C-alpha positions in Angstrom: 94.1 22.6 33.7 96.8 22.6 36.2 97.9 26.2 37.3 100.9 27.3 38.5 101.9 26.6 41.7 102.3 30.5 43.0 98.8 31.0 41.6 97.5 28.1 43.7 98.7 28.9 46.5 97.3 32.6 46.3 93.8 30.6 45.9 94.0 28.8 49.3 95.0 31.8 50.7 91.7 34.1 49.6 89.9 30.7 50.7 91.4 31.1 53.9 91.6 34.7 54.3 87.6 34.9 53.1 86.7 32.4 56.0 87.2 34.5 58.8 87.8 31.5 61.1 89.8 31.1 64.1 92.0 28.5 62.8 93.4 31.6 60.0 94.1 33.9 62.7 96.3 30.9 64.2 98.0 30.8 60.7 99.5 34.1 61.0 101.9 32.3 64.3 103.4 30.3 61.7 106.3 30.3 59.2 105.5 31.5 55.5 106.2 27.7 54.1 104.0 26.3 57.2 101.3 28.9 56.9 100.6 28.4 52.9 100.5 24.8 53.7 98.0 25.5 56.5 96.0 27.5 54.1 96.1 24.9 51.5 95.1 21.8 54.0 92.6 24.3 55.2 91.2 25.1 51.5 91.0 21.3 50.9 88.7 20.6 54.1 86.5 24.0 53.4 85.6 22.6 49.9 85.2 19.3 51.2 82.5 20.7 53.6 80.8 23.0 50.9 80.5 19.5 48.7 78.5 18.4 51.0 76.6 21.1 51.8 75.5 22.1 47.9 72.1 21.8 47.0 71.0 18.2 45.6 70.0 14.8 46.4 71.9 12.4 48.9 73.1 10.2 45.6 74.3 13.4 43.9 76.2 14.6 47.2 78.1 11.1 47.8 78.5 11.4 43.8 80.8 14.6 44.4 82.3 13.2 47.4 83.4 9.7 45.2 85.2 12.0 43.1 86.4 14.6 44.9 88.1 11.4 46.4 89.3 10.1 43.5 90.9 13.7 42.7 92.9 13.6 45.5 94.2 10.0 45.0 95.9 11.2 41.9 98.0 13.0 44.4 100.1 10.1 44.8 101.7 10.6 41.7 104.6 12.5 41.7 103.8 13.9 38.3 99.7 14.0 38.9 97.5 15.5 36.3 93.9 16.0 37.2 91.7 14.0 35.3 89.3 16.6 34.3 87.1 14.4 32.6 84.2 15.0 35.3 82.3 17.2 35.8 83.1 18.1 39.5 86.9 18.0 38.2 85.8 21.4 35.8 84.8 23.0 38.9 86.9 25.5 40.5 88.2 23.4 42.7 90.5 22.7 40.5 92.8 25.6 41.7 93.8 24.4 45.1 94.9 20.7 43.8 98.9 22.1 42.9 99.4 23.7 46.0 97.9 20.9 48.3 100.2 18.4 46.2 103.2 20.4 46.9 102.3 21.0 50.5 101.5 17.1 51.0 105.7 16.5 49.4 106.8 18.9 51.2 105.9 17.9 54.6 105.1 14.3 53.9 101.5 14.3 54.4 100.3 10.8 54.2 97.1 10.8 51.7 95.2 8.5 53.3 94.6 11.2 56.1 92.8 13.3 54.1 90.6 10.2 52.5 89.6 9.7 56.4 88.5 13.1 56.4 86.5 12.7 53.6 85.0 9.5 55.2 83.6 11.5 57.9 82.0 14.2 55.6 80.4 11.1 54.0 79.0 10.1 57.4 77.4 13.7 57.5 75.1 12.8 54.6 72.5 10.0 55.7 70.7 10.5 58.5 73.3 10.8 61.8 72.5 8.2 64.4 75.8 6.9 66.2 75.4 3.7 68.1 78.5 2.9 70.0 81.1 5.2 71.5 83.7 3.4 69.2 81.4 5.2 66.2 81.8 8.2 67.5 85.5 8.2 68.2 86.1 6.9 65.0 84.1 9.9 63.7 86.0 12.4 65.6 89.1 10.9 64.5 88.1 11.4 60.8 86.6 14.7 60.8 88.9 16.5 63.3 92.1 14.1 64.4 92.8 13.7 60.2 93.7 17.3 60.8 95.7 17.1 63.7 97.9 14.8 62.5 98.2 16.4 59.3 99.2 19.6 61.0 101.7 18.1 63.1 103.4 16.8 59.8 103.7 20.7 59.0 105.0 22.1 62.4 107.6 19.2 61.7 106.9 17.8 65.1 107.6 14.0 66.4 104.7 12.7 64.8 104.8 9.4 65.1 105.6 9.5 69.5 102.6 11.9 69.4 99.9 10.8 67.0 97.9 9.4 69.9 97.8 12.9 71.2 96.6 14.4 68.5 93.8 11.6 67.9 92.8 12.6 71.9 92.8 16.6 70.8 90.1 16.1 67.8 88.1 14.1 70.2 88.3 17.2 72.5 87.5 19.8 70.2 85.1 17.5 67.8 82.7 16.7 71.1 83.1 20.4 72.2 81.6 21.2 69.1 79.0 18.4 69.4 78.1 19.8 72.4 78.0 23.4 70.9 75.8 22.2 68.2 73.2 19.9 69.9 70.1 22.1 69.3 71.3 23.0 65.8 71.7 19.0 64.6 68.6 18.0 66.3 66.7 20.3 64.4 68.7 19.0 61.4 67.5 15.2 62.4 71.2 14.3 63.8 72.5 12.4 67.2 76.4 12.8 67.4 76.7 11.3 70.7 75.9 7.1 71.0 72.3 5.8 71.1 73.8 3.6 74.1 74.8 6.5 75.8 71.1 8.0 75.3 69.4 4.6 76.5 71.7 4.5 79.7 70.3 8.1 80.7 66.5 7.7 79.7 67.3 9.9 76.6 64.8 9.0 73.9 65.8 10.2 70.1 61.9 11.6 69.5 62.6 13.8 72.2 65.8 15.0 71.6 65.0 16.0 68.0 62.1 17.7 69.5 65.0 19.7 71.4 63.1 19.4 74.6 65.0 16.0 75.7 63.3 13.7 78.2 65.0 12.0 80.4 68.3 12.6 82.9 70.4 14.3 79.7 71.7 17.1 82.0 73.9 14.1 83.5 74.8 12.6 80.0 75.9 16.1 79.3 77.9 16.6 82.4 79.6 12.7 81.6 80.7 14.2 78.5 81.9 17.5 79.2 84.4 15.6 81.6 85.3 12.9 78.5 86.4 16.3 76.5 88.0 17.9 79.4 89.8 14.4 80.0 90.7 14.7 76.5 92.0 18.1 76.6 94.3 17.4 79.6 95.8 14.4 77.8 96.4 16.4 74.3 98.1 19.8 75.6 101.0 17.5 76.5 101.5 17.6 72.3 102.4 21.3 73.4 106.0 20.3 74.9 107.2 18.4 71.7 106.5 20.9 69.6 109.3 23.8 69.2 108.3 27.5 68.0 105.7 28.6 65.7 103.8 25.0 65.6 103.7 24.8 69.8 102.1 28.7 69.2 99.6 27.6 66.6 98.8 24.6 68.7 98.5 26.6 72.1 96.4 29.1 70.9 93.7 26.4 68.7 94.0 24.6 72.2 92.9 26.7 74.6 90.6 28.7 71.8 88.7 25.1 72.0 89.0 25.0 75.7 87.9 28.0 76.7 84.6 27.3 74.6 84.2 24.1 76.4 84.1 25.7 79.8 82.0 28.4 78.5 79.4 25.3 77.7 80.2 23.9 81.0 79.2 27.2 83.4 75.6 26.5 82.2 75.1 22.9 79.8 71.5 23.7 79.7 72.1 26.8 77.4 72.5 24.3 74.8 69.1 23.5 73.7 68.7 27.7 73.6 71.2 29.0 71.4 74.5 28.5 70.1 77.2 28.4 72.9 79.9 31.6 72.2 82.7 32.7 74.0 82.3 36.4 74.3 84.1 38.5 71.8 86.4 40.2 74.8 88.0 36.6 75.6 88.7 35.7 72.2 90.7 39.0 71.8 92.6 38.5 75.2 93.6 35.1 74.2 94.5 35.7 70.5 96.7 39.0 71.8 98.7 36.5 74.3 99.8 34.7 71.2 101.3 37.4 69.3 104.8 39.4 70.3 106.9 37.9 73.4 106.1 34.2 73.5 106.9 32.0 76.5 107.2 28.5 76.0 
């Protein structure tokens, strides 16, 4: 059931284009080969999320993701053929595997990174109650840091020497997402900020999940805003280690997320009222600043 490679890449392109995400817009900054690899990586990440969001019991969702991980591991074989005996393998998702396999080989992306991404999504299936900073860092690495490191491979940067910076970047991006989505996550019974920090600021989980947190939650958010800002500043050093189109894409994504963090910091209390967004005019100005003549 393997598709011709070009058809697989077209499928990944269609998934990326239909997403409407800021990530997709940044792909336009890349050369054609790198852009196709980014679309394959994005299609994989999109499918991973979708499999966890489909209807079904927690057990059914977990089984789907385990099968998904088994399919991924088959890509370690140079001449892989996807096992289509599983019902989940017969899904339309099989169309992305040839493109992903080609991208992994071309840019030497470790499959273990994508396995860790699946681990992060598996974490979201259960009632999320992270207990420690170490657990939060592991979660941020799985769902965001892994993607950042994979991007370094596609951009052909000095991966090993700046991998820690990519992990910092994943932490900065994901903590920004967590702060933006506090209310939505609370409504879904999820708390991503560690219990040890909630306790330190006298924020109990019951009032937190109600959307009307008790305790000194303002100071708690201020601390995480600063932690995210520190990680942003650390990760910006990636920029000086990249060349050409990868440098452009990293800059656009970094500034997009950093702008969102600054928007939250202007009025942290708004996270308990609505999902924070960046004004459209700021997004347009940011995108336009990365196209046309480029200054390093």
